[in-house]
C-alpha atoms as a printed R data frame, in Angstrom:
    type eleno elety resid chain resno       x       y       z
1   ATOM     1    CA   MET     A     1 298.889  99.337 132.016
2   ATOM     2    CA   PRO     A     2 295.982  98.107 129.822
3   ATOM     3    CA   THR     A     3 294.838  95.872 132.668
4   ATOM     4    CA   SER     A     4 295.029  98.764 135.072
5   ATOM     5    CA   ALA     A     5 293.105 101.064 132.678
6   ATOM     6    CA   THR     A     6 290.427  98.428 132.128
7   ATOM     7    CA   THR     A     7 290.029  97.952 135.814
8   ATOM     8    CA   ARG     A     8 289.582 101.690 136.330
9   ATOM     9    CA   ALA     A     9 286.988 101.871 133.562
10  ATOM    10    CA   PHE     A    10 284.989  99.025 135.041
11  ATOM    11    CA   SER     A    11 285.202 100.635 138.485
12  ATOM    12    CA   LEU     A    12 283.914 103.993 137.111
13  ATOM    13    CA   ALA     A    13 281.042 102.280 135.308
14  ATOM    14    CA   ALA     A    14 280.081 100.368 138.468
15  ATOM    15    CA   LEU     A    15 280.183 103.610 140.468
16  ATOM    16    CA   LEU     A    16 277.899 105.422 137.917
17  ATOM    17    CA   VAL     A    17 275.432 102.488 137.990
18  ATOM    18    CA   PHE     A    18 275.445 102.541 141.773
19  ATOM    19    CA   MET     A    19 274.802 106.334 141.869
20  ATOM    20    CA   GLY     A    20 271.975 105.997 139.305
21  ATOM    21    CA   CYS     A    21 270.374 103.280 141.376
22  ATOM    22    CA   SER     A    22 270.682 105.285 144.554
23  ATOM    23    CA   GLU     A    23 269.191 108.485 142.998
24  ATOM    24    CA   SER     A    24 266.148 106.793 141.340
25  ATOM    25    CA   PRO     A    25 264.087 106.283 144.590
26  ATOM    26    CA   GLN     A    26 264.818 109.897 145.551
27  ATOM    27    CA   LYS     A    27 263.504 111.147 142.252
28  ATOM    28    CA   GLN     A    28 260.355 108.986 142.626
29  ATOM    29    CA   ALA     A    29 259.757 110.357 146.085
30  ATOM    30    CA   THR     A    30 259.699 113.983 144.833
31  ATOM    31    CA   VAL     A    31 256.562 113.443 142.633
32  ATOM    32    CA   PRO     A    32 253.733 115.294 144.468
33  ATOM    33    CA   PRO     A    33 250.473 113.509 145.308
34  ATOM    34    CA   PRO     A    34 247.171 114.768 143.752
35  ATOM    35    CA   PRO     A    35 245.963 117.862 145.602
36  ATOM    36    CA   ALA     A    36 243.150 117.346 148.081
37  ATOM    37    CA   VAL     A    37 239.872 119.143 147.388
38  ATOM    38    CA   THR     A    38 236.420 119.058 148.919
39  ATOM    39    CA   VAL     A    39 233.442 118.262 146.647
40  ATOM    40    CA   ALA     A    40 229.705 118.284 147.103
41  ATOM    41    CA   LYS     A    41 226.742 117.572 144.932
42  ATOM    42    CA   PRO     A    42 224.392 120.527 144.241
43  ATOM    43    CA   ALA     A    43 221.485 120.922 146.605
44  ATOM    44    CA   LYS     A    44 218.022 120.697 145.173
45  ATOM    45    CA   ARG     A    45 215.327 123.144 146.428
46  ATOM    46    CA   VAL     A    46 212.029 124.565 145.384
47  ATOM    47    CA   VAL     A    47 212.724 128.294 145.010
48  ATOM    48    CA   VAL     A    48 210.985 131.490 143.965
49  ATOM    49    CA   ASP     A    49 212.837 134.366 142.280
50  ATOM    50    CA   HIS     A    50 212.353 137.737 143.864
51  ATOM    51    CA   ASP     A    51 212.597 141.338 142.782
52  ATOM    52    CA   GLU     A    52 213.809 144.087 145.082
53  ATOM    53    CA   TYR     A    53 212.719 147.716 145.059
54  ATOM    54    CA   VAL     A    54 213.433 150.812 147.164
55  ATOM    55    CA   GLY     A    55 210.541 152.747 148.614
56  ATOM    56    CA   ARG     A    56 209.230 154.804 151.532
57  ATOM    57    CA   PHE     A    57 206.733 154.302 154.278
58  ATOM    58    CA   VAL     A    58 203.593 156.369 154.231
59  ATOM    59    CA   ALA     A    59 200.841 156.690 156.853
60  ATOM    60    CA   ILE     A    60 197.443 155.255 156.045
61  ATOM    61    CA   ASP     A    61 195.811 158.213 157.824
62  ATOM    62    CA   SER     A    62 197.331 161.676 158.061
63  ATOM    63    CA   VAL     A    63 195.109 164.393 159.617
64  ATOM    64    CA   GLU     A    64 195.697 168.082 160.283
65  ATOM    65    CA   ILE     A    65 194.077 169.218 163.467
66  ATOM    66    CA   ARG     A    66 192.264 172.548 162.812
67  ATOM    67    CA   ALA     A    67 189.557 174.238 164.861
68  ATOM    68    CA   ARG     A    68 185.980 174.513 163.551
69  ATOM    69    CA   VAL     A    69 185.268 177.622 165.675
70  ATOM    70    CA   SER     A    70 187.351 180.676 166.419
71  ATOM    71    CA   GLY     A    71 188.420 181.559 169.907
72  ATOM    72    CA   TYR     A    72 191.304 181.732 172.374
73  ATOM    73    CA   LEU     A    73 193.107 178.470 173.009
74  ATOM    74    CA   ASP     A    74 192.565 177.579 176.656
75  ATOM    75    CA   ARG     A    75 194.318 174.223 177.233
76  ATOM    76    CA   ILE     A    76 196.537 171.621 175.593
77  ATOM    77    CA   ASP     A    77 195.967 168.035 176.744
78  ATOM    78    CA   PHE     A    78 198.839 166.106 175.125
79  ATOM    79    CA   THR     A    79 202.617 165.879 175.080
80  ATOM    80    CA   ASP     A    80 204.393 166.553 171.821
81  ATOM    81    CA   GLY     A    81 205.055 163.347 169.897
82  ATOM    82    CA   GLN     A    82 203.015 161.012 172.077
83  ATOM    83    CA   MET     A    83 200.719 158.233 170.821
84  ATOM    84    CA   VAL     A    84 197.025 159.185 170.963
85  ATOM    85    CA   LYS     A    85 193.899 157.095 170.670
86  ATOM    86    CA   GLN     A    86 190.918 158.015 168.638
87  ATOM    87    CA   GLY     A    87 188.720 160.379 170.686
88  ATOM    88    CA   ASP     A    88 191.466 161.558 173.006
89  ATOM    89    CA   LEU     A    89 191.128 165.227 174.020
90  ATOM    90    CA   LEU     A    90 193.870 167.355 172.428
91  ATOM    91    CA   PHE     A    91 192.950 171.060 172.580
92  ATOM    92    CA   THR     A    92 190.299 173.096 174.393
93  ATOM    93    CA   ILE     A    93 189.164 176.509 173.200
94  ATOM    94    CA   ASP     A    94 187.644 179.011 175.722
95  ATOM    95    CA   LYS     A    95 184.054 177.678 176.115
96  ATOM    96    CA   ARG     A    96 182.459 180.692 177.903
97  ATOM    97    CA   PRO     A    97 181.332 182.629 174.818
98  ATOM    98    CA   PHE     A    98 179.889 179.469 173.245
99  ATOM    99    CA   GLN     A    99 178.133 178.496 176.475
100 ATOM   100    CA   THR     A   100 176.525 181.918 176.609
101 ATOM   101    CA   ALA     A   101 175.391 181.608 173.012
102 ATOM   102    CA   LEU     A   102 173.858 178.213 173.776
103 ATOM   103    CA   ASP     A   103 171.992 179.589 176.766
104 ATOM   104    CA   GLN     A   104 170.644 182.358 174.661
105 ATOM   105    CA   ALA     A   105 169.537 179.949 171.964
106 ATOM   106    CA   LYS     A   106 167.740 177.858 174.590
107 ATOM   107    CA   ALA     A   107 165.921 180.988 175.837
108 ATOM   108    CA   ASN     A   108 164.916 181.990 172.344
109 ATOM   109    CA   LEU     A   109 163.609 178.473 171.737
110 ATOM   110    CA   ALA     A   110 161.573 178.583 174.952
111 ATOM   111    CA   GLN     A   111 160.068 181.928 173.845
112 ATOM   112    CA   ALA     A   112 159.235 180.550 170.404
113 ATOM   113    CA   ARG     A   113 157.565 177.527 171.863
114 ATOM   114    CA   ALA     A   114 155.456 179.809 174.142
115 ATOM   115    CA   ASN     A   115 154.382 181.805 171.118
116 ATOM   116    CA   LEU     A   116 153.510 178.609 169.332
117 ATOM   117    CA   ALA     A   117 151.434 177.374 172.254
118 ATOM   118    CA   PHE     A   118 149.490 180.654 172.300
119 ATOM   119    CA   ALA     A   119 148.991 180.562 168.518
120 ATOM   120    CA   GLU     A   120 147.742 177.021 168.688
121 ATOM   121    CA   ALA     A   121 145.216 177.874 171.430
122 ATOM   122    CA   ASP     A   122 144.141 180.952 169.612
123 ATOM   123    CA   LEU     A   123 143.609 178.957 166.383
124 ATOM   124    CA   ALA     A   124 141.589 176.335 168.274
125 ATOM   125    CA   ARG     A   125 139.232 179.041 169.656
126 ATOM   126    CA   GLY     A   126 138.970 180.630 166.226
127 ATOM   127    CA   ALA     A   127 137.813 177.330 164.731
128 ATOM   128    CA   GLN     A   128 134.851 177.226 167.051
129 ATOM   129    CA   LEU     A   129 134.034 180.898 166.543
130 ATOM   130    CA   VAL     A   130 134.162 180.716 162.782
131 ATOM   131    CA   ARG     A   131 131.604 177.875 162.840
132 ATOM   132    CA   GLU     A   132 129.378 180.079 164.926
133 ATOM   133    CA   ARG     A   133 129.920 182.968 162.568
134 ATOM   134    CA   THR     A   134 131.309 185.030 165.461
135 ATOM   135    CA   ILE     A   135 134.524 185.895 163.556
136 ATOM   136    CA   THR     A   136 135.048 186.281 159.870
137 ATOM   137    CA   GLU     A   137 136.945 183.841 157.655
138 ATOM   138    CA   GLN     A   138 139.657 186.456 157.215
139 ATOM   139    CA   THR     A   139 140.307 186.628 160.952
140 ATOM   140    CA   PHE     A   140 140.474 182.845 161.143
141 ATOM   141    CA   ASP     A   141 143.022 182.790 158.262
142 ATOM   142    CA   GLN     A   142 145.103 185.297 160.192
143 ATOM   143    CA   ARG     A   143 145.181 183.129 163.216
144 ATOM   144    CA   THR     A   144 146.106 180.131 161.068
145 ATOM   145    CA   GLN     A   145 148.930 182.108 159.570
146 ATOM   146    CA   ALA     A   146 150.155 183.209 163.012
147 ATOM   147    CA   LYS     A   147 150.264 179.560 164.109
148 ATOM   148    CA   ARG     A   148 152.342 178.638 161.077
149 ATOM   149    CA   VAL     A   149 154.707 181.519 161.729
150 ATOM   150    CA   ALA     A   150 155.080 180.430 165.326
151 ATOM   151    CA   ASP     A   151 155.731 176.867 164.276
152 ATOM   152    CA   ALA     A   152 158.492 177.974 161.824
153 ATOM   153    CA   ALA     A   153 160.013 180.180 164.551
154 ATOM   154    CA   VAL     A   154 160.226 177.123 166.877
155 ATOM   155    CA   GLN     A   155 161.987 175.156 164.153
156 ATOM   156    CA   ALA     A   156 164.444 178.013 163.498
157 ATOM   157    CA   GLN     A   157 165.223 178.370 167.169
158 ATOM   158    CA   GLU     A   158 165.752 174.590 167.492
159 ATOM   159    CA   ALA     A   159 168.228 174.775 164.631
160 ATOM   160    CA   ALA     A   160 169.935 177.770 166.247
161 ATOM   161    CA   MET     A   161 170.225 175.846 169.494
162 ATOM   162    CA   ARG     A   162 171.677 172.783 167.747
163 ATOM   163    CA   GLN     A   163 174.289 174.993 166.022
164 ATOM   164    CA   ALA     A   164 175.131 176.622 169.368
165 ATOM   165    CA   SER     A   165 175.469 173.171 170.912
166 ATOM   166    CA   LEU     A   166 177.749 172.074 168.083
167 ATOM   167    CA   ASP     A   167 179.855 175.184 168.481
168 ATOM   168    CA   LEU     A   168 180.289 174.408 172.176
169 ATOM   169    CA   GLU     A   169 181.176 170.831 171.350
170 ATOM   170    CA   PHE     A   170 183.722 171.986 168.754
171 ATOM   171    CA   THR     A   171 185.642 173.927 171.472
172 ATOM   172    CA   GLU     A   172 187.013 170.437 172.434
173 ATOM   173    CA   LEU     A   173 189.265 169.174 169.657
174 ATOM   174    CA   ARG     A   174 189.633 165.353 169.873
175 ATOM   175    CA   ALA     A   175 191.853 162.959 167.897
176 ATOM   176    CA   PRO     A   176 189.923 161.806 164.805
177 ATOM   177    CA   VAL     A   177 192.245 158.807 164.299
178 ATOM   178    CA   ALA     A   178 194.713 156.836 166.435
179 ATOM   179    CA   GLY     A   179 198.419 157.466 165.805
180 ATOM   180    CA   ARG     A   180 201.359 159.602 166.753
181 ATOM   181    CA   ILE     A   181 200.757 163.383 167.137
182 ATOM   182    CA   GLY     A   182 203.405 165.918 166.211
183 ATOM   183    CA   ASP     A   183 204.323 169.058 168.130
184 ATOM   184    CA   ARG     A   184 201.869 171.785 168.976
185 ATOM   185    CA   ARG     A   185 201.810 174.695 166.551
186 ATOM   186    CA   VAL     A   186 199.949 177.142 168.797
187 ATOM   187    CA   SER     A   187 200.417 177.808 172.526
188 ATOM   188    CA   PRO     A   188 197.573 178.462 175.008
189 ATOM   189    CA   GLY     A   189 196.362 182.035 175.038
190 ATOM   190    CA   ASN     A   190 196.638 182.583 171.301
191 ATOM   191    CA   LEU     A   191 193.674 183.332 169.094
192 ATOM   192    CA   VAL     A   192 192.737 180.347 167.009
193 ATOM   193    CA   THR     A   193 191.012 180.953 163.658
194 ATOM   194    CA   GLY     A   194 188.437 178.267 162.918
195 ATOM   195    CA   GLY     A   195 185.877 177.544 160.300
196 ATOM   196    CA   THR     A   196 185.852 175.827 156.946
197 ATOM   197    CA   ALA     A   197 187.911 178.338 154.970
198 ATOM   198    CA   GLY     A   198 191.525 177.831 153.980
199 ATOM   199    CA   ASN     A   199 192.985 180.302 156.467
200 ATOM   200    CA   THR     A   200 192.237 178.323 159.564
201 ATOM   201    CA   SER     A   201 194.965 177.790 162.180
202 ATOM   202    CA   LEU     A   202 196.909 174.527 162.026
203 ATOM   203    CA   LEU     A   203 197.204 173.210 165.564
204 ATOM   204    CA   ALA     A   204 198.968 169.841 165.070
205 ATOM   205    CA   THR     A   205 199.115 166.781 162.848
206 ATOM   206    CA   ILE     A   206 198.417 163.143 163.506
207 ATOM   207    CA   VAL     A   207 199.683 160.201 161.440
208 ATOM   208    CA   SER     A   208 198.600 156.622 161.927
209 ATOM   209    CA   THR     A   209 201.369 154.130 162.543
210 ATOM   210    CA   ASP     A   210 199.856 150.658 162.816
211 ATOM   211    CA   PRO     A   211 199.312 149.304 160.201
212 ATOM   212    CA   ILE     A   212 201.492 151.325 157.848
213 ATOM   213    CA   ARG     A   213 201.922 151.408 154.094
214 ATOM   214    CA   PHE     A   214 205.063 151.028 151.996
215 ATOM   215    CA   GLU     A   215 205.014 152.634 148.531
216 ATOM   216    CA   PHE     A   216 207.502 151.809 145.783
217 ATOM   217    CA   THR     A   217 207.693 151.916 141.973
218 ATOM   218    CA   PHE     A   218 208.605 149.248 139.480
219 ATOM   219    CA   ASP     A   219 209.297 149.375 135.752
220 ATOM   220    CA   GLU     A   220 206.895 148.642 132.958
221 ATOM   221    CA   ALA     A   221 208.595 145.406 131.917
222 ATOM   222    CA   SER     A   222 208.238 143.970 135.486
223 ATOM   223    CA   TYR     A   223 204.613 145.134 135.600
224 ATOM   224    CA   LEU     A   224 203.858 143.227 132.317
225 ATOM   225    CA   ARG     A   225 205.616 140.104 133.629
226 ATOM   226    CA   TYR     A   226 203.574 140.209 136.872
227 ATOM   227    CA   GLU     A   227 200.354 140.697 134.962
228 ATOM   228    CA   ARG     A   228 201.075 137.861 132.567
229 ATOM   229    CA   LEU     A   229 201.814 135.484 135.393
230 ATOM   230    CA   ALA     A   230 198.732 136.642 137.283
231 ATOM   231    CA   GLN     A   231 196.573 136.064 134.256
232 ATOM   232    CA   SER     A   232 197.869 132.536 133.901
233 ATOM   233    CA   GLY     A   233 196.794 131.783 137.461
234 ATOM   234    CA   ARG     A   234 200.048 132.362 139.260
235 ATOM   235    CA   ASP     A   235 199.982 134.093 142.678
236 ATOM   236    CA   MET     A   236 201.950 137.186 141.743
237 ATOM   237    CA   THR     A   237 202.021 140.915 142.382
238 ATOM   238    CA   SER     A   238 198.791 142.164 140.793
239 ATOM   239    CA   ARG     A   239 195.669 144.067 141.633
240 ATOM   240    CA   ASP     A   240 193.680 140.862 142.153
241 ATOM   241    CA   THR     A   241 195.827 139.076 144.668
242 ATOM   242    CA   SER     A   242 197.207 139.612 148.137
243 ATOM   243    CA   VAL     A   243 200.820 138.601 147.745
244 ATOM   244    CA   ILE     A   244 203.145 138.228 150.686
245 ATOM   245    CA   VAL     A   245 206.203 140.453 150.417
246 ATOM   246    CA   ALA     A   246 209.208 140.931 152.673
247 ATOM   247    CA   LEU     A   247 211.028 144.120 153.760
248 ATOM   248    CA   LYS     A   248 214.286 145.213 155.391
249 ATOM   249    CA   LEU     A   249 215.417 148.564 156.766
250 ATOM   250    CA   ILE     A   250 218.676 150.226 155.838
251 ATOM   251    CA   ASP     A   251 220.395 148.908 159.012
252 ATOM   252    CA   GLU     A   252 219.227 145.290 158.536
253 ATOM   253    CA   GLN     A   253 220.922 142.471 156.607
254 ATOM   254    CA   ASP     A   254 217.901 140.223 155.981
255 ATOM   255    CA   PHE     A   255 214.254 140.715 154.955
256 ATOM   256    CA   LEU     A   256 212.752 140.100 158.341
257 ATOM   257    CA   HIS     A   257 209.398 141.849 158.032
258 ATOM   258    CA   GLN     A   258 206.452 140.404 156.185
259 ATOM   259    CA   GLY     A   259 203.533 142.284 154.699
260 ATOM   260    CA   ARG     A   260 200.967 142.043 151.891
261 ATOM   261    CA   MET     A   261 200.505 143.845 148.593
262 ATOM   262    CA   ASP     A   262 197.236 145.799 148.657
263 ATOM   263    CA   PHE     A   263 197.364 148.221 145.683
264 ATOM   264    CA   VAL     A   264 198.821 148.744 142.203
265 ATOM   265    CA   ASP     A   265 198.194 152.024 140.537
266 ATOM   266    CA   ASN     A   266 196.066 152.374 137.399
267 ATOM   267    CA   VAL     A   267 198.475 154.407 135.305
268 ATOM   268    CA   ILE     A   268 202.112 154.218 134.304
269 ATOM   269    CA   ASP     A   269 204.043 157.412 134.798
270 ATOM   270    CA   ARG     A   270 204.992 158.792 131.379
271 ATOM   271    CA   SER     A   271 208.112 160.552 132.490
272 ATOM   272    CA   SER     A   272 209.725 157.602 134.331
273 ATOM   273    CA   GLY     A   273 208.013 154.598 132.749
274 ATOM   274    CA   THR     A   274 207.201 153.158 136.202
275 ATOM   275    CA   ILE     A   275 204.019 152.330 138.057
276 ATOM   276    CA   ARG     A   276 203.381 152.661 141.782
277 ATOM   277    CA   GLY     A   277 202.799 149.705 144.043
278 ATOM   278    CA   ARG     A   278 201.902 149.561 147.716
279 ATOM   279    CA   ALA     A   279 202.105 147.066 150.502
280 ATOM   280    CA   VAL     A   280 200.784 147.079 154.136
281 ATOM   281    CA   PHE     A   281 202.861 146.026 157.151
282 ATOM   282    CA   SER     A   282 202.146 145.613 160.765
283 ATOM   283    CA   ASN     A   283 203.912 148.129 162.955
284 ATOM   284    CA   SER     A   284 202.971 147.221 166.517
285 ATOM   285    CA   ASP     A   285 206.408 148.267 167.883
286 ATOM   286    CA   GLY     A   286 206.256 151.645 166.061
287 ATOM   287    CA   VAL     A   287 209.691 151.249 164.397
288 ATOM   288    CA   PHE     A   288 208.387 152.047 160.925
289 ATOM   289    CA   THR     A   289 207.907 155.754 160.488
290 ATOM   290    CA   PRO     A   290 206.257 157.623 157.644
291 ATOM   291    CA   GLY     A   291 209.026 158.865 155.233
292 ATOM   292    CA   MET     A   292 211.483 156.134 156.193
293 ATOM   293    CA   PHE     A   293 213.389 154.303 153.420
294 ATOM   294    CA   GLY     A   294 213.318 150.518 153.009
295 ATOM   295    CA   ARG     A   295 213.831 147.697 150.542
296 ATOM   296    CA   VAL     A   296 210.911 145.486 149.622
297 ATOM   297    CA   ARG     A   297 211.177 142.074 148.014
298 ATOM   298    CA   VAL     A   298 208.276 140.797 145.967
299 ATOM   299    CA   PRO     A   299 207.825 137.456 144.143
300 ATOM   300    CA   GLY     A   300 209.141 137.668 140.609
301 ATOM   301    CA   SER     A   301 208.499 134.128 139.335
302 ATOM   302    CA   PRO     A   302 206.452 131.000 140.056
303 ATOM   303    CA   SER     A   303 208.051 128.342 142.317
304 ATOM   304    CA   TYR     A   304 210.375 125.972 140.526
305 ATOM   305    CA   SER     A   305 212.887 123.265 141.339
306 ATOM   306    CA   ALA     A   306 216.545 124.424 141.087
307 ATOM   307    CA   LEU     A   307 220.109 123.308 141.837
308 ATOM   308    CA   LEU     A   308 222.145 125.360 144.289
309 ATOM   309    CA   VAL     A   309 225.808 125.580 145.194
310 ATOM   310    CA   PRO     A   310 227.803 127.706 147.617
311 ATOM   311    CA   ASP     A   311 228.724 131.105 146.136
312 ATOM   312    CA   THR     A   312 232.384 130.379 146.913
313 ATOM   313    CA   ALA     A   313 232.396 127.497 144.404
314 ATOM   314    CA   ILE     A   314 231.727 129.919 141.486
315 ATOM   315    CA   SER     A   315 234.616 131.355 139.530
316 ATOM   316    CA   THR     A   316 234.790 134.032 136.838
317 ATOM   317    CA   GLU     A   317 236.369 133.939 133.413
318 ATOM   318    CA   GLN     A   318 235.933 137.379 131.910
319 ATOM   319    CA   ALA     A   319 232.164 137.712 131.445
320 ATOM   320    CA   ARG     A   320 231.401 134.003 132.011
321 ATOM   321    CA   LYS     A   321 230.838 132.097 135.194
322 ATOM   322    CA   TYR     A   322 231.910 128.559 135.783
323 ATOM   323    CA   VAL     A   323 232.222 125.858 138.467
324 ATOM   324    CA   SER     A   324 234.936 123.233 138.786
325 ATOM   325    CA   VAL     A   325 233.605 119.617 138.904
326 ATOM   326    CA   VAL     A   326 235.385 116.343 139.325
327 ATOM   327    CA   ASP     A   327 234.571 113.466 136.939
328 ATOM   328    CA   THR     A   328 234.578 109.755 137.601
329 ATOM   329    CA   ASP     A   329 238.351 109.608 137.097
330 ATOM   330    CA   ASN     A   330 238.892 112.381 139.700
331 ATOM   331    CA   VAL     A   331 239.939 114.843 136.958
332 ATOM   332    CA   VAL     A   332 238.953 118.463 137.183
333 ATOM   333    CA   LYS     A   333 236.581 119.774 134.475
334 ATOM   334    CA   LEU     A   334 235.088 123.272 134.012
335 ATOM   335    CA   LYS     A   335 231.334 123.807 133.483
336 ATOM   336    CA   TYR     A   336 230.008 127.229 132.473
337 ATOM   337    CA   VAL     A   337 226.794 128.045 134.272
338 ATOM   338    CA   THR     A   338 224.059 130.637 134.328
339 ATOM   339    CA   LEU     A   339 223.491 132.101 137.786
340 ATOM   340    CA   GLY     A   340 220.262 132.926 139.565
341 ATOM   341    CA   GLN     A   341 219.619 134.486 142.894
342 ATOM   342    CA   ILE     A   342 220.730 133.727 146.442
343 ATOM   343    CA   PHE     A   343 218.495 131.260 148.319
344 ATOM   344    CA   GLU     A   344 219.272 130.101 151.875
345 ATOM   345    CA   ASN     A   345 222.817 131.382 151.466
346 ATOM   346    CA   LEU     A   346 223.323 129.242 148.324
347 ATOM   347    CA   ARG     A   347 223.457 130.406 144.699
348 ATOM   348    CA   VAL     A   348 220.755 129.202 142.286
349 ATOM   349    CA   ILE     A   349 222.182 127.651 139.100
350 ATOM   350    CA   LYS     A   350 219.832 128.243 136.146
351 ATOM   351    CA   SER     A   351 221.642 126.074 133.672
352 ATOM   352    CA   GLY     A   352 224.908 124.290 132.975
353 ATOM   353    CA   LEU     A   353 225.041 121.940 135.966
354 ATOM   354    CA   GLU     A   354 223.655 118.414 136.527
355 ATOM   355    CA   GLU     A   355 222.248 117.011 139.698
356 ATOM   356    CA   ASP     A   356 225.002 114.374 140.026
357 ATOM   357    CA   ASP     A   357 227.929 116.632 139.340
358 ATOM   358    CA   ARG     A   358 230.546 116.763 142.115
359 ATOM   359    CA   VAL     A   359 231.347 120.444 142.465
360 ATOM   360    CA   ILE     A   360 234.599 121.615 144.160
361 ATOM   361    CA   VAL     A   361 233.594 123.684 147.106
362 ATOM   362    CA   ASN     A   362 236.939 123.896 148.900
363 ATOM   363    CA   GLY     A   363 240.447 123.895 147.461
364 ATOM   364    CA   LEU     A   364 239.797 125.673 144.194
365 ATOM   365    CA   MET     A   365 243.241 127.306 144.264
366 ATOM   366    CA   ARG     A   366 244.863 123.890 144.189
367 ATOM   367    CA   ALA     A   367 242.699 122.481 141.399
368 ATOM   368    CA   ARG     A   368 243.654 122.966 137.720
369 ATOM   369    CA   PRO     A   369 241.628 121.965 134.700
370 ATOM   370    CA   ASP     A   370 242.335 118.431 133.496
371 ATOM   371    CA   GLN     A   371 244.443 117.754 136.594
372 ATOM   372    CA   LYS     A   372 243.794 114.758 138.804
373 ATOM   373    CA   VAL     A   373 242.793 115.509 142.361
374 ATOM   374    CA   ALA     A   374 241.966 113.649 145.575
375 ATOM   375    CA   PRO     A   375 238.332 114.521 146.265
376 ATOM   376    CA   ARG     A   376 236.703 114.361 149.652
377 ATOM   377    CA   ASP     A   377 232.899 114.374 149.733
378 ATOM   378    CA   GLU     A   378 230.984 116.878 151.809
379 ATOM   379    CA   ALA     A   379 227.274 117.583 152.036
380 ATOM   380    CA   VAL     A   380 225.806 120.978 151.064
381 ATOM   381    CA   PRO     A   381 224.589 122.788 154.163
382 ATOM   382    CA   PRO     A   382 220.975 121.837 154.909
383 ATOM   383    CA   LYS     A   383 218.124 124.253 154.965
384 ATOM   384    CA   SER     A   384 218.201 126.358 158.070
385 ATOM   385    CA   PRO     A   385 214.952 127.123 159.961
386 ATOM   386    CA   GLY     A   386 213.660 130.566 159.222
387 ATOM   387    CA   SER     A   387 216.157 131.156 156.469
388 ATOM   388    CA   PRO     A   388 215.265 133.944 153.976
389 ATOM   389    CA   GLN     A   389 213.799 133.325 150.558
390 ATOM   390    CA   ALA     A   390 215.556 133.971 147.288
391 ATOM   391    CA   LYS     A   391 216.934 137.395 146.918
392 ATOM   392    CA   ALA     A   392 218.938 139.333 144.414
393 ATOM   393    CA   GLY     A   393 222.656 138.698 144.493
């Protein structure tokens, strides 16, 4: 019995040792490998920070077409909403009364000139007679006075004829500027009130379209920053420079249109604390329309060298932003960073990151702080041709 019990004990111990040896490789095989992540070094670019503002387009020239003479509207020579050139005929007022007035003025001028010719001849004869004592000095003075009156009458009739000629010319209303004309406000056959008073008839309006202005306002702090930089010799948004700006419309994703700053107002609005700025854009295709909204982007800093990473590599911890980097031992570390603007689809890092840091750009969900990972290097996307400049994120 003792021998049998001892034998069983040794058999059980051997079985346990065998089971332990057989389970050890299985337990070792269940240890997971380090998670695979993709890392990339920050890109280095020369960037410029930009500020964005909302504004509206305004026409450089906006003209109300009003008649200078009164009369019945005879003809309209444009289609509502069409583009017109400077000098194009738009409206015609009935010319017949003005042509009659001009003919009468010409006849009066001819009569005045005939009277002048007679007075001149009479005065010449009087000069000879007064030397011969045939007429008195008083009679000669009367002839001299008659000549002066005739001369003044000629000048008055010449002025009347010029006015009648102008009135006839004013019956044709031509475009004073090139641009797009609105709809007609008066139909042919209606009486048009002209002149220089305020109750004249509005016939149509013309607004210039190419080039076109874009007006916007910016705050006092931004204005001071621009002026400080301009005074230090930086090419910034000020009255003394012609800074290139970019613009996008409400249905566009990128700032595709380039223009130039041409004006900054001379006062800051007391009620809003803002100052008005203006840029000029080319509008050869006529897409920009006065009154249209848009967003303009102006340089907000000098150019500087910056590090950039993809926006997807940035994580948030309450109010702080951080990136996950891999050290020389392939261990994940967190670095808190200060963010800048978007530049070429990458995020500018103002501080907190080094040029040689390996930033995790893919696999962030698998990476944990102080955990070892299996990094795979990847290059940051290169600069794409025609990519936009830095913009607000």
